[in-house]
Backbone and ligand atoms as CSV (ligand in chain L), in Angstrom:
chain,resi,resn,atom,element,x,y,z
A,1,UNK,N,N,104.635,86.184,92.565
A,1,UNK,CA,C,104.321,87.594,92.298
A,1,UNK,C,C,103.500,87.688,91.007
A,2,UNK,N,N,102.502,88.552,91.010
A,2,UNK,CA,C,101.657,88.666,89.832
A,2,UNK,C,C,102.413,89.349,88.703
A,3,UNK,N,N,101.951,89.065,87.483
A,3,UNK,CA,C,102.629,89.577,86.290
A,3,UNK,C,C,102.473,91.101,86.192
A,4,UNK,N,N,103.510,91.755,85.778
A,4,UNK,CA,C,103.437,93.204,85.590
A,4,UNK,C,C,103.048,93.474,84.144
A,5,UNK,N,N,101.981,94.220,83.957
A,5,UNK,CA,C,101.587,94.574,82.593
A,5,UNK,C,C,101.767,96.067,82.390
A,6,UNK,N,N,102.477,96.389,81.333
A,6,UNK,CA,C,102.689,97.793,81.042
A,6,UNK,C,C,101.791,98.198,79.886
A,7,UNK,N,N,101.143,99.321,80.054
A,7,UNK,CA,C,100.229,99.810,79.034
A,7,UNK,C,C,100.985,100.434,77.879
A,8,UNK,N,N,100.250,101.011,76.927
A,8,UNK,CA,C,100.871,101.594,75.743
A,8,UNK,C,C,101.823,102.749,76.085
A,9,UNK,N,N,101.683,103.337,77.246
A,9,UNK,CA,C,102.566,104.428,77.632
A,9,UNK,C,C,103.849,103.957,78.277
A,10,UNK,N,N,104.052,102.627,78.371
A,10,UNK,CA,C,105.272,102.122,78.980
A,10,UNK,C,C,105.288,102.282,80.477
A,11,UNK,N,N,104.124,102.532,81.058
A,11,UNK,CA,C,104.009,102.658,82.514
A,11,UNK,C,C,102.978,101.639,82.976
A,12,UNK,N,N,102.975,101.292,84.264
A,12,UNK,CA,C,101.955,100.352,84.741
A,12,UNK,C,C,100.552,100.826,84.346
A,13,UNK,N,N,99.684,99.862,83.996
A,13,UNK,CA,C,98.356,100.221,83.478
A,13,UNK,C,C,97.576,101.139,84.410
A,14,UNK,N,N,97.718,100.903,85.717
A,14,UNK,CA,C,96.955,101.716,86.675
A,14,UNK,C,C,97.464,103.148,86.741
A,15,UNK,N,N,98.716,103.358,86.303
A,15,UNK,CA,C,99.296,104.691,86.384
A,15,UNK,C,C,99.088,105.473,85.088
A,16,UNK,N,N,98.882,104.735,83.998
A,16,UNK,CA,C,98.791,105.353,82.670
A,16,UNK,C,C,97.860,106.555,82.558
A,17,UNK,N,N,96.595,106.441,83.037
A,17,UNK,CA,C,95.648,107.549,82.857
A,17,UNK,C,C,96.094,108.858,83.497
A,18,UNK,N,N,97.006,108.801,84.471
A,18,UNK,CA,C,97.397,110.048,85.136
A,18,UNK,C,C,98.676,110.658,84.565
A,19,UNK,N,N,99.228,110.019,83.530
A,19,UNK,CA,C,100.423,110.614,82.910
A,19,UNK,C,C,100.243,110.727,81.399
A,20,UNK,N,N,99.192,111.411,80.983
A,20,UNK,CA,C,98.889,111.495,79.545
A,20,UNK,C,C,99.493,112.707,78.865
A,21,UNK,N,N,99.660,113.785,79.622
A,21,UNK,CA,C,100.085,115.039,78.991
A,21,UNK,C,C,101.371,115.577,79.597
A,22,UNK,N,N,102.090,116.356,78.789
A,22,UNK,CA,C,103.342,116.951,79.222
A,22,UNK,C,C,103.066,117.985,80.318
A,23,UNK,N,N,103.759,117.833,81.452
A,23,UNK,CA,C,103.530,118.778,82.550
A,23,UNK,C,C,104.231,120.108,82.295
A,24,UNK,N,N,105.048,120.176,81.240
A,24,UNK,CA,C,105.725,121.423,80.923
A,24,UNK,C,C,104.963,122.236,79.867
A,25,UNK,N,N,104.459,121.549,78.801
A,25,UNK,CA,C,103.809,122.327,77.723
A,25,UNK,C,C,102.386,121.884,77.415
A,26,UNK,N,N,101.939,120.750,77.955
A,26,UNK,CA,C,100.554,120.335,77.768
A,26,UNK,C,C,100.287,119.447,76.567
A,27,UNK,N,N,101.302,119.201,75.726
A,27,UNK,CA,C,101.098,118.310,74.573
A,27,UNK,C,C,100.952,116.860,75.056
A,28,UNK,N,N,100.420,116.006,74.168
A,28,UNK,CA,C,100.217,114.614,74.557
A,28,UNK,C,C,101.555,113.865,74.563
A,29,UNK,N,N,101.822,113.123,75.634
A,29,UNK,CA,C,103.064,112.354,75.735
A,29,UNK,C,C,103.004,111.138,74.821
A,30,UNK,N,N,104.151,110.740,74.293
A,30,UNK,CA,C,104.241,109.512,73.486
A,30,UNK,C,C,105.311,108.610,74.069
A,31,UNK,N,N,105.090,107.303,73.921
A,31,UNK,CA,C,106.049,106.329,74.406
A,31,UNK,C,C,106.878,105.812,73.248
A,32,UNK,N,N,108.204,105.835,73.374
A,32,UNK,CA,C,109.042,105.324,72.296
A,32,UNK,C,C,110.491,105.668,72.520
A,33,UNK,N,N,111.315,105.479,71.465
A,33,UNK,CA,C,112.742,105.762,71.602
A,33,UNK,C,C,112.992,107.255,71.826
A,34,UNK,N,N,113.938,107.544,72.686
A,34,UNK,CA,C,114.333,108.929,72.946
A,34,UNK,C,C,115.849,108.999,72.842
A,35,UNK,N,N,116.357,109.980,72.104
A,35,UNK,CA,C,117.798,110.096,71.905
A,35,UNK,C,C,118.527,110.190,73.250
A,36,UNK,N,N,119.567,109.391,73.373
A,36,UNK,CA,C,120.366,109.428,74.601
A,36,UNK,C,C,119.853,108.516,75.700
A,37,UNK,N,N,118.717,107.845,75.450
A,37,UNK,CA,C,118.150,106.950,76.469
A,37,UNK,C,C,118.352,105.494,76.062
A,38,UNK,N,N,118.597,104.637,77.038
A,38,UNK,CA,C,118.860,103.217,76.773
A,38,UNK,C,C,117.591,102.393,76.615
A,39,UNK,N,N,116.451,102.953,76.971
A,39,UNK,CA,C,115.187,102.219,76.813
A,39,UNK,C,C,114.110,103.198,76.385
A,40,UNK,N,N,113.009,102.649,75.863
A,40,UNK,CA,C,111.907,103.517,75.452
A,40,UNK,C,C,111.398,104.314,76.650
A,41,UNK,N,N,110.990,105.535,76.379
A,41,UNK,CA,C,110.530,106.421,77.445
A,41,UNK,C,C,109.238,107.115,77.041
A,42,UNK,N,N,108.543,107.609,78.062
A,42,UNK,CA,C,107.404,108.477,77.849
A,42,UNK,C,C,107.975,109.892,77.699
A,43,UNK,N,N,107.720,110.518,76.530
A,43,UNK,CA,C,108.332,111.832,76.297
A,43,UNK,C,C,107.400,112.717,75.493
A,44,UNK,N,N,107.696,114.005,75.519
A,44,UNK,CA,C,106.858,114.983,74.835
A,44,UNK,C,C,107.427,115.288,73.458
A,45,UNK,N,N,106.639,115.023,72.389
A,45,UNK,CA,C,107.142,115.290,71.031
A,45,UNK,C,C,107.250,116.791,70.734
A,46,UNK,N,N,106.578,117.623,71.506
A,46,UNK,CA,C,106.594,119.069,71.248
A,46,UNK,C,C,107.810,119.759,71.852
A,47,UNK,N,N,108.093,119.466,73.121
A,47,UNK,CA,C,109.173,120.205,73.789
A,47,UNK,C,C,110.344,119.331,74.221
A,48,UNK,N,N,110.220,118.007,74.073
A,48,UNK,CA,C,111.347,117.132,74.384
A,48,UNK,C,C,111.432,116.689,75.839
A,49,UNK,N,N,110.499,117.142,76.655
A,49,UNK,CA,C,110.491,116.748,78.064
A,49,UNK,C,C,110.333,115.232,78.200
A,50,UNK,N,N,111.196,114.617,78.994
A,50,UNK,CA,C,111.106,113.171,79.242
A,50,UNK,C,C,110.450,112.946,80.596
A,51,UNK,N,N,109.365,112.177,80.602
A,51,UNK,CA,C,108.673,111.883,81.858
A,51,UNK,C,C,109.177,110.539,82.382
A,52,UNK,N,N,110.067,110.574,83.361
A,52,UNK,CA,C,110.610,109.346,83.940
A,52,UNK,C,C,109.608,108.770,84.940
A,53,UNK,N,N,109.345,107.482,84.797
A,53,UNK,CA,C,108.424,106.800,85.708
A,53,UNK,C,C,109.241,105.865,86.590
A,54,UNK,N,N,109.331,106.173,87.861
A,54,UNK,CA,C,110.141,105.380,88.781
A,54,UNK,C,C,109.316,104.994,90.009
A,55,UNK,N,N,109.730,103.940,90.695
A,55,UNK,CA,C,109.023,103.567,91.922
A,55,UNK,C,C,109.148,104.643,92.996
A,56,UNK,N,N,108.179,104.648,93.907
A,56,UNK,CA,C,108.214,105.577,95.040
A,56,UNK,C,C,108.567,104.818,96.318
A,57,UNK,N,N,109.090,105.576,97.284
A,57,UNK,CA,C,109.493,104.956,98.540
A,57,UNK,C,C,108.372,105.043,99.582
A,58,UNK,N,N,108.025,103.894,100.153
A,58,UNK,CA,C,107.074,103.822,101.265
A,58,UNK,C,C,107.866,103.523,102.542
A,59,UNK,N,N,107.682,104.360,103.551
A,59,UNK,CA,C,108.442,104.232,104.795
A,59,UNK,C,C,107.530,103.643,105.874
A,60,UNK,N,N,107.957,102.549,106.479
A,60,UNK,CA,C,107.117,101.873,107.475
A,60,UNK,C,C,107.927,101.548,108.726
A,61,UNK,N,N,107.205,101.284,109.822
A,61,UNK,CA,C,107.874,100.808,111.038
A,61,UNK,C,C,107.159,99.586,111.589
A,62,UNK,N,N,107.899,98.788,112.314
A,62,UNK,CA,C,107.326,97.755,113.160
A,62,UNK,C,C,107.526,98.242,114.590
A,63,UNK,N,N,106.494,98.912,115.142
A,63,UNK,CA,C,106.627,99.443,116.511
A,63,UNK,C,C,106.575,98.284,117.509
A,64,UNK,N,N,107.602,98.208,118.360
A,64,UNK,CA,C,107.717,97.076,119.279
A,64,UNK,C,C,107.402,97.538,120.707
A,65,UNK,N,N,106.536,96.795,121.370
A,65,UNK,CA,C,106.152,97.133,122.751
A,65,UNK,C,C,107.233,96.672,123.728
A,66,UNK,N,N,107.097,97.092,124.992
A,66,UNK,CA,C,108.041,96.663,126.030
A,66,UNK,C,C,108.051,95.149,126.189
A,67,UNK,N,N,106.931,94.508,125.828
A,67,UNK,CA,C,106.841,93.054,125.960
A,67,UNK,C,C,107.325,92.315,124.719
A,68,UNK,N,N,107.837,93.093,123.743
A,68,UNK,CA,C,108.385,92.455,122.553
A,68,UNK,C,C,107.356,92.091,121.503
A,69,UNK,N,N,106.158,92.720,121.588
A,69,UNK,CA,C,105.134,92.466,120.575
A,69,UNK,C,C,105.215,93.554,119.510
A,70,UNK,N,N,104.670,93.240,118.314
A,70,UNK,CA,C,104.647,94.236,117.242
A,70,UNK,C,C,103.238,94.818,117.140
A,71,UNK,N,N,103.164,96.147,117.022
A,71,UNK,CA,C,101.862,96.807,116.881
A,71,UNK,C,C,101.502,96.869,115.396
A,72,UNK,N,N,100.340,96.287,115.058
A,72,UNK,CA,C,99.857,96.356,113.677
A,72,UNK,C,C,98.541,97.112,113.652
A,73,UNK,N,N,98.188,97.623,112.467
A,73,UNK,CA,C,96.901,98.305,112.334
A,73,UNK,C,C,95.998,97.519,111.393
A,74,UNK,N,N,94.714,97.503,111.737
A,74,UNK,CA,C,93.721,96.936,110.821
A,74,UNK,C,C,93.267,98.085,109.932
A,75,UNK,N,N,93.539,97.951,108.641
A,75,UNK,CA,C,93.406,99.082,107.729
A,75,UNK,C,C,91.951,99.505,107.514
A,76,UNK,N,N,91.742,100.817,107.531
A,76,UNK,CA,C,90.406,101.361,107.327
A,76,UNK,C,C,90.219,101.932,105.934
A,77,UNK,N,N,91.217,101.738,105.073
A,77,UNK,CA,C,91.111,102.240,103.696
A,77,UNK,C,C,91.632,101.180,102.731
A,78,UNK,N,N,91.236,101.322,101.470
A,78,UNK,CA,C,91.786,100.465,100.418
A,78,UNK,C,C,93.140,101.023,99.983
A,79,UNK,N,N,94.024,100.195,99.472
A,79,UNK,CA,C,93.892,98.735,99.363
A,79,UNK,C,C,94.118,98.039,100.695
A,80,UNK,N,N,93.571,96.824,100.778
A,80,UNK,CA,C,93.782,96.038,101.991
A,80,UNK,C,C,92.843,96.410,103.120
A,81,UNK,N,N,91.648,96.943,102.784
A,81,UNK,CA,C,90.676,97.303,103.816
A,81,UNK,C,C,90.395,96.100,104.716
A,82,UNK,N,N,90.359,96.335,106.031
A,82,UNK,CA,C,90.028,95.318,107.026
A,82,UNK,C,C,91.126,94.265,107.223
A,83,UNK,N,N,92.283,94.478,106.592
A,83,UNK,CA,C,93.399,93.547,106.797
A,83,UNK,C,C,94.503,94.261,107.586
A,84,UNK,N,N,95.464,93.467,108.062
A,84,UNK,CA,C,96.495,94.008,108.962
A,84,UNK,C,C,97.761,94.391,108.218
A,85,UNK,N,N,98.400,95.451,108.679
A,85,UNK,CA,C,99.696,95.860,108.126
A,85,UNK,C,C,100.422,96.696,109.167
A,86,UNK,N,N,101.695,96.918,108.942
A,86,UNK,CA,C,102.430,97.828,109.805
A,86,UNK,C,C,102.131,99.256,109.351
A,87,UNK,N,N,102.285,100.260,110.245
A,87,UNK,CA,C,102.050,101.643,109.828
A,87,UNK,C,C,103.113,102.113,108.835
A,88,UNK,N,N,102.711,103.016,107.942
A,88,UNK,CA,C,103.675,103.554,106.985
A,88,UNK,C,C,102.988,104.366,105.915
A,89,UNK,N,N,103.792,105.008,105.093
A,89,UNK,CA,C,103.238,105.803,104.008
A,89,UNK,C,C,104.347,106.366,103.146
A,90,UNK,N,N,103.941,107.139,102.145
A,90,UNK,CA,C,104.910,107.658,101.191
A,90,UNK,C,C,105.809,108.724,101.820
A,91,UNK,N,N,107.072,108.633,101.493
A,91,UNK,CA,C,108.045,109.642,101.900
A,91,UNK,C,C,107.695,110.967,101.225
A,92,UNK,N,N,107.609,112.033,102.018
A,92,UNK,CA,C,107.354,113.357,101.450
A,92,UNK,C,C,108.654,113.954,100.926
A,93,UNK,N,N,108.529,114.911,100.024
A,93,UNK,CA,C,109.698,115.461,99.339
A,93,UNK,C,C,110.621,116.227,100.287
A,94,UNK,N,N,110.077,116.719,101.415
A,94,UNK,CA,C,110.865,117.590,102.293
A,94,UNK,C,C,111.244,116.934,103.613
A,95,UNK,N,N,111.272,115.609,103.658
A,95,UNK,CA,C,111.615,114.955,104.923
A,95,UNK,C,C,112.590,113.802,104.709
A,96,UNK,N,N,113.280,113.455,105.802
A,96,UNK,CA,C,114.186,112.311,105.757
A,96,UNK,C,C,113.380,111.035,105.986
A,97,UNK,N,N,113.995,109.908,105.674
A,97,UNK,CA,C,113.338,108.617,105.873
A,97,UNK,C,C,112.978,108.423,107.348
A,98,UNK,N,N,113.901,108.817,108.224
A,98,UNK,CA,C,113.659,108.683,109.654
A,98,UNK,C,C,112.472,109.553,110.109
A,99,UNK,N,N,112.436,110.803,109.621
A,99,UNK,CA,C,111.311,111.688,109.967
A,99,UNK,C,C,109.989,111.099,109.479
A,100,UNK,N,N,110.009,110.541,108.276
A,100,UNK,CA,C,108.783,109.955,107.724
A,100,UNK,C,C,108.320,108.762,108.548
A,101,UNK,N,N,109.274,107.959,109.012
A,101,UNK,CA,C,108.927,106.788,109.816
A,101,UNK,C,C,108.222,107.218,111.106
A,102,UNK,N,N,108.761,108.243,111.738
A,102,UNK,CA,C,108.176,108.745,112.991
A,102,UNK,C,C,106.798,109.355,112.724
A,103,UNK,N,N,106.709,110.192,111.686
A,103,UNK,CA,C,105.454,110.887,111.368
A,103,UNK,C,C,104.336,109.903,111.001
A,104,UNK,N,N,104.628,108.989,110.084
A,104,UNK,CA,C,103.589,108.059,109.641
A,104,UNK,C,C,103.098,107.170,110.790
A,105,UNK,N,N,104.013,106.758,111.639
A,105,UNK,CA,C,103.619,105.893,112.754
A,105,UNK,C,C,102.711,106.650,113.721
A,106,UNK,N,N,103.070,107.902,114.001
A,106,UNK,CA,C,102.241,108.713,114.896
A,106,UNK,C,C,100.860,108.958,114.279
A,107,UNK,N,N,100.828,109.310,112.986
A,107,UNK,CA,C,99.554,109.596,112.315
A,107,UNK,C,C,98.626,108.385,112.309
A,108,UNK,N,N,99.175,107.209,112.066
A,108,UNK,CA,C,98.332,106.035,111.856
A,108,UNK,C,C,98.042,105.241,113.125
A,109,UNK,N,N,98.893,105.410,114.158
A,109,UNK,CA,C,98.690,104.594,115.362
A,109,UNK,C,C,98.549,105.415,116.645
A,110,UNK,N,N,98.989,106.671,116.644
A,110,UNK,CA,C,99.012,107.450,117.875
A,110,UNK,C,C,100.240,107.181,118.720
A,111,UNK,N,N,101.153,106.352,118.222
A,111,UNK,CA,C,102.334,105.966,118.990
A,111,UNK,C,C,103.546,106.793,118.577
A,112,UNK,N,N,104.307,107.239,119.588
A,112,UNK,CA,C,105.589,107.882,119.332
A,112,UNK,C,C,106.652,106.790,119.305
A,113,UNK,N,N,107.489,106.814,118.270
A,113,UNK,CA,C,108.503,105.758,118.153
A,113,UNK,C,C,109.884,106.323,117.890
A,114,UNK,N,N,110.854,105.507,118.217
A,114,UNK,CA,C,112.253,105.766,117.913
A,114,UNK,C,C,112.715,104.659,116.955
A,115,UNK,N,N,112.871,104.999,115.646
A,115,UNK,CA,C,113.340,103.960,114.715
A,115,UNK,C,C,114.745,103.517,115.115
A,116,UNK,N,N,114.966,102.212,115.169
A,116,UNK,CA,C,116.270,101.708,115.591
A,116,UNK,C,C,116.997,101.041,114.429
A,117,UNK,N,N,116.755,99.776,114.190
A,117,UNK,CA,C,117.457,99.132,113.071
A,117,UNK,C,C,116.569,99.056,111.838
A,118,UNK,N,N,117.222,99.038,110.664
A,118,UNK,CA,C,116.479,98.824,109.425
A,118,UNK,C,C,116.331,97.329,109.218
A,119,UNK,N,N,115.072,96.902,109.116
A,119,UNK,CA,C,114.778,95.479,108.959
A,119,UNK,C,C,115.037,95.023,107.523
A,120,UNK,N,N,114.637,95.847,106.551
A,120,UNK,CA,C,114.842,95.459,105.161
A,120,UNK,C,C,114.245,96.438,104.187
A,121,UNK,N,N,114.537,96.189,102.903
A,121,UNK,CA,C,113.972,96.946,101.783
A,121,UNK,C,C,113.242,95.940,100.914
A,122,UNK,N,N,112.010,96.263,100.515
A,122,UNK,CA,C,111.185,95.296,99.812
A,122,UNK,C,C,110.612,95.923,98.548
A,123,UNK,N,N,110.964,95.369,97.387
A,123,UNK,CA,C,110.446,95.862,96.113
A,123,UNK,C,C,109.108,95.220,95.817
A,124,UNK,N,N,108.176,96.024,95.303
A,124,UNK,CA,C,106.896,95.490,94.848
A,124,UNK,C,C,106.640,96.119,93.477
A,125,UNK,N,N,107.067,95.412,92.432
A,125,UNK,CA,C,107.061,95.983,91.082
A,125,UNK,C,C,105.660,96.350,90.579
A,126,UNK,N,N,104.635,95.495,90.745
A,126,UNK,CA,C,103.314,95.870,90.213
A,126,UNK,C,C,102.761,97.163,90.816
A,127,UNK,N,N,103.128,97.459,92.051
A,127,UNK,CA,C,102.635,98.676,92.695
A,127,UNK,C,C,103.612,99.836,92.519
A,128,UNK,N,N,104.737,99.582,91.860
A,128,UNK,CA,C,105.762,100.606,91.617
A,128,UNK,C,C,106.221,101.259,92.921
A,129,UNK,N,N,106.478,100.433,93.921
A,129,UNK,CA,C,106.952,100.965,95.205
A,129,UNK,C,C,108.160,100.162,95.712
A,130,UNK,N,N,108.930,100.818,96.566
A,130,UNK,CA,C,109.942,100.153,97.379
A,130,UNK,C,C,109.586,100.488,98.825
A,131,UNK,N,N,109.482,99.473,99.658
A,131,UNK,CA,C,109.096,99.668,101.055
A,131,UNK,C,C,110.324,99.481,101.939
A,132,UNK,N,N,110.578,100.458,102.792
A,132,UNK,CA,C,111.618,100.278,103.805
A,132,UNK,C,C,110.915,100.063,105.141
A,133,UNK,N,N,111.409,99.103,105.920
A,133,UNK,CA,C,110.801,98.808,107.225
A,133,UNK,C,C,111.850,98.933,108.314
A,134,UNK,N,N,111.522,99.713,109.349
A,134,UNK,CA,C,112.383,99.870,110.512
A,134,UNK,C,C,111.767,99.156,111.706
A,135,UNK,N,N,112.606,98.534,112.524
A,135,UNK,CA,C,112.166,98.129,113.848
A,135,UNK,C,C,112.240,99.383,114.713
A,136,UNK,N,N,111.153,99.685,115.426
A,136,UNK,CA,C,111.096,100.940,116.184
A,136,UNK,C,C,110.650,100.684,117.613
A,137,UNK,N,N,111.294,101.378,118.535
A,137,UNK,CA,C,110.926,101.275,119.950
A,137,UNK,C,C,109.817,102.276,120.242
A,138,UNK,N,N,108.776,101.833,120.938
A,138,UNK,CA,C,107.684,102.740,121.291
A,138,UNK,C,C,108.120,103.571,122.494
A,139,UNK,N,N,108.085,104.905,122.342
A,139,UNK,CA,C,108.581,105.777,123.412
A,139,UNK,C,C,107.461,106.589,124.068
A,140,UNK,N,N,106.262,106.567,123.486
A,140,UNK,CA,C,105.170,107.336,124.074
A,140,UNK,C,C,103.908,107.213,123.239
A,141,UNK,N,N,102.918,108.017,123.604
A,141,UNK,CA,C,101.646,107.995,122.894
A,141,UNK,C,C,100.777,106.833,123.332
A,142,UNK,N,N,99.603,106.715,122.719
A,142,UNK,CA,C,98.711,105.591,122.998
A,142,UNK,C,C,97.953,105.250,121.724
A,143,UNK,N,N,97.603,103.965,121.539
A,143,UNK,CA,C,96.952,103.552,120.286
A,143,UNK,C,C,95.644,104.301,120.057
A,144,UNK,N,N,95.458,104.786,118.846
A,144,UNK,CA,C,94.236,105.495,118.492
A,144,UNK,C,C,93.634,104.888,117.226
A,145,UNK,N,N,92.346,105.177,117.015
A,145,UNK,CA,C,91.692,104.827,115.756
A,145,UNK,C,C,91.694,106.090,114.905
A,146,UNK,N,N,92.072,105.945,113.636
A,146,UNK,CA,C,92.133,107.104,112.744
A,146,UNK,C,C,91.273,106.844,111.520
A,147,UNK,N,N,91.267,107.828,110.623
A,147,UNK,CA,C,90.545,107.678,109.367
A,147,UNK,C,C,91.076,106.485,108.579
A,148,UNK,N,N,92.365,106.180,108.794
A,148,UNK,CA,C,92.997,105.132,108.003
A,148,UNK,C,C,93.068,103.789,108.710
A,149,UNK,N,N,92.695,103.762,109.997
A,149,UNK,CA,C,92.828,102.504,110.731
A,149,UNK,C,C,91.585,102.207,111.557
A,150,UNK,N,N,91.166,100.934,111.556
A,150,UNK,CA,C,89.998,100.513,112.317
A,150,UNK,C,C,90.397,100.102,113.725
A,151,UNK,N,N,91.670,99.735,113.889
A,151,UNK,CA,C,92.131,99.177,115.159
A,151,UNK,C,C,93.650,99.134,115.150
A,152,UNK,N,N,94.260,99.355,116.302
A,152,UNK,CA,C,95.701,99.151,116.460
A,152,UNK,C,C,95.890,98.232,117.645
A,153,UNK,N,N,96.612,97.126,117.449
A,153,UNK,CA,C,96.824,96.219,118.588
A,153,UNK,C,C,98.133,95.452,118.456
A,154,UNK,N,N,98.666,94.994,119.609
A,154,UNK,CA,C,99.929,94.259,119.590
A,154,UNK,C,C,99.746,92.779,119.270
A,155,UNK,N,N,100.744,92.234,118.580
A,155,UNK,CA,C,100.776,90.797,118.305
A,155,UNK,C,C,102.133,90.249,118.717
A,156,UNK,N,N,102.139,89.171,119.483
A,156,UNK,CA,C,103.391,88.463,119.747
A,156,UNK,C,C,103.809,87.752,118.463
A,157,UNK,N,N,105.089,87.396,118.399
A,157,UNK,CA,C,105.615,86.784,117.168
A,157,UNK,C,C,104.863,85.502,116.789
A,158,UNK,N,N,104.331,84.795,117.784
A,158,UNK,CA,C,103.614,83.547,117.467
A,158,UNK,C,C,102.103,83.763,117.287
A,159,UNK,N,N,101.682,85.039,117.221
A,159,UNK,CA,C,100.244,85.352,117.056
A,159,UNK,C,C,99.951,86.074,115.740
A,160,UNK,N,N,100.933,86.195,114.861
A,160,UNK,CA,C,100.739,86.983,113.633
A,160,UNK,C,C,99.617,86.370,112.786
A,161,UNK,N,N,98.608,87.169,112.411
A,161,UNK,CA,C,97.506,86.638,111.592
A,161,UNK,C,C,97.898,86.592,110.108
A,162,UNK,N,N,98.733,85.631,109.758
A,162,UNK,CA,C,99.355,85.601,108.423
A,162,UNK,C,C,98.342,85.704,107.287
A,163,UNK,N,N,97.186,85.034,107.418
A,163,UNK,CA,C,96.197,85.037,106.327
A,163,UNK,C,C,95.495,86.378,106.179
A,164,UNK,N,N,95.633,87.229,107.193
A,164,UNK,CA,C,94.936,88.518,107.149
A,164,UNK,C,C,95.902,89.688,107.018
A,165,UNK,N,N,97.139,89.409,106.599
A,165,UNK,CA,C,98.089,90.493,106.362
A,165,UNK,C,C,97.846,91.052,104.958
A,166,UNK,N,N,97.797,92.395,104.862
A,166,UNK,CA,C,97.317,93.029,103.638
A,166,UNK,C,C,98.240,92.867,102.435
A,167,UNK,N,N,99.543,93.023,102.635
A,167,UNK,CA,C,100.438,93.177,101.480
A,167,UNK,C,C,101.582,92.175,101.495
A,168,UNK,N,N,102.094,91.861,100.307
A,168,UNK,CA,C,103.246,90.970,100.217
A,168,UNK,C,C,104.463,91.574,100.907
A,169,UNK,N,N,104.632,92.899,100.775
A,169,UNK,CA,C,105.786,93.530,101.427
A,169,UNK,C,C,105.633,93.476,102.949
A,170,UNK,N,N,104.385,93.546,103.443
A,170,UNK,CA,C,104.168,93.427,104.890
A,170,UNK,C,C,104.462,92.012,105.356
A,171,UNK,N,N,104.034,91.035,104.573
A,171,UNK,CA,C,104.339,89.642,104.916
A,171,UNK,C,C,105.849,89.424,104.979
A,172,UNK,N,N,106.562,90.013,104.013
A,172,UNK,CA,C,108.020,89.849,103.995
A,172,UNK,C,C,108.658,90.512,105.206
A,173,UNK,N,N,108.230,91.753,105.504
A,173,UNK,CA,C,108.843,92.490,106.609
A,173,UNK,C,C,108.525,91.827,107.948
A,174,UNK,N,N,107.254,91.481,108.159
A,174,UNK,CA,C,106.871,90.857,109.424
A,174,UNK,C,C,107.540,89.483,109.542
A,175,UNK,N,N,107.636,88.783,108.410
A,175,UNK,CA,C,108.332,87.493,108.397
A,175,UNK,C,C,109.795,87.649,108.788
A,176,UNK,N,N,110.455,88.688,108.277
A,176,UNK,CA,C,111.863,88.922,108.632
A,176,UNK,C,C,112.005,89.231,110.122
A,177,UNK,N,N,111.029,89.965,110.652
A,177,UNK,CA,C,111.067,90.284,112.090
A,177,UNK,C,C,110.891,89.020,112.936
A,178,UNK,N,N,109.916,88.194,112.557
A,178,UNK,CA,C,109.694,86.943,113.303
A,178,UNK,C,C,110.946,86.067,113.248
A,179,UNK,N,N,111.569,86.002,112.075
A,179,UNK,CA,C,112.780,85.200,111.906
A,179,UNK,C,C,113.886,85.685,112.850
A,180,UNK,N,N,113.886,87.016,113.059
A,180,UNK,CA,C,114.905,87.630,113.912
A,180,UNK,C,C,114.671,87.327,115.399
A,181,UNK,N,N,113.414,87.477,115.838
A,181,UNK,CA,C,113.143,87.373,117.278
A,181,UNK,C,C,112.748,85.968,117.716
A,182,UNK,N,N,112.156,85.197,116.793
A,182,UNK,CA,C,111.744,83.828,117.127
A,182,UNK,C,C,112.079,82.895,115.962
A,183,UNK,N,N,113.385,82.623,115.768
A,183,UNK,CA,C,113.796,81.779,114.638
A,183,UNK,C,C,113.217,80.364,114.700
A,184,UNK,N,N,112.691,79.984,115.870
A,184,UNK,CA,C,112.119,78.640,116.017
A,184,UNK,C,C,110.728,78.526,115.401
A,185,UNK,N,N,110.072,79.664,115.110
A,185,UNK,CA,C,108.685,79.604,114.635
A,185,UNK,C,C,108.614,79.322,113.130
A,186,UNK,N,N,107.587,78.557,112.706
A,186,UNK,CA,C,107.400,78.336,111.271
A,186,UNK,C,C,106.841,79.595,110.606
A,187,UNK,N,N,107.212,79.804,109.337
A,187,UNK,CA,C,106.687,80.937,108.575
A,187,UNK,C,C,105.799,80.399,107.463
A,188,UNK,N,N,104.848,81.227,106.977
A,188,UNK,CA,C,103.984,80.756,105.888
A,188,UNK,C,C,104.791,80.510,104.619
A,189,UNK,N,N,104.333,79.546,103.792
A,189,UNK,CA,C,105.055,79.300,102.542
A,189,UNK,C,C,104.749,80.414,101.538
A,190,UNK,N,N,105.586,80.511,100.517
A,190,UNK,CA,C,105.495,81.658,99.607
A,190,UNK,C,C,104.178,81.675,98.820
A,191,UNK,N,N,103.596,80.485,98.537
A,191,UNK,CA,C,102.338,80.462,97.782
A,191,UNK,C,C,101.214,81.154,98.558
A,192,UNK,N,N,101.185,80.927,99.866
A,192,UNK,CA,C,100.113,81.531,100.659
A,192,UNK,C,C,100.389,83.000,100.952
A,193,UNK,N,N,101.552,83.486,100.517
A,193,UNK,CA,C,101.893,84.874,100.763
A,193,UNK,C,C,101.556,85.782,99.580
A,194,UNK,N,N,100.991,85.223,98.499
A,194,UNK,CA,C,100.707,86.059,97.342
A,194,UNK,C,C,99.464,86.904,97.564
A,195,UNK,N,N,99.560,88.150,97.137
A,195,UNK,CA,C,98.430,89.072,97.229
A,195,UNK,C,C,98.265,89.734,95.867
A,196,UNK,N,N,97.006,89.980,95.501
A,196,UNK,CA,C,96.729,90.524,94.173
A,196,UNK,C,C,96.855,92.027,94.100
A,197,UNK,N,N,96.829,92.682,95.259
A,197,UNK,CA,C,96.659,94.129,95.217
A,197,UNK,C,C,97.716,94.832,96.038
A,198,UNK,N,N,97.790,96.124,95.847
A,198,UNK,CA,C,98.565,97.008,96.702
A,198,UNK,C,C,100.024,96.624,96.820
A,199,UNK,N,N,100.587,96.930,98.000
A,199,UNK,CA,C,102.006,96.719,98.220
A,199,UNK,C,C,102.335,95.293,98.577
L,1,ZN,ZN,ZN,106.099,119.267,76.342
């Protein structure tokens, strides 16, 4: 896993520019000790507002066909443009994890799914995300191309394009699925699973 570098604001460098000012009073936030907190925080010296920086939840599915293949999308946006991943996206504030899994899968693939078992939870510290992956049964719809995807197609467990998988969390989730359905198959070693970007 690549090294996590935190900027002067105590937040990941890529996130720093978007958390400069207090969202309550507009003063400039400062990073440092805050009374009652166990670690340095980004806080407002004018009004005392503490800006907590925490990872966000990404909800994904591995949609499984009747033939036992997994549907992946070739991404049409960065990060991971032109590489493969399972459908998913950020959990919205007004929905359950299950609703998000169904919605994101439909939006990105055109497939209606029924999330069944939870495959795993995958932390990706540099991207400040936690990814949850569900195994999901395809119940309807048909594969579509969207603004976010160049292609949606099924892969059998022994056809996974490991070198073209976009994210470390996707490699972990798809690897866990392969281990479940085809424990006899070899998996890529951890060195070849490193990715510099995204999830
Ligand atoms: Zn303030």
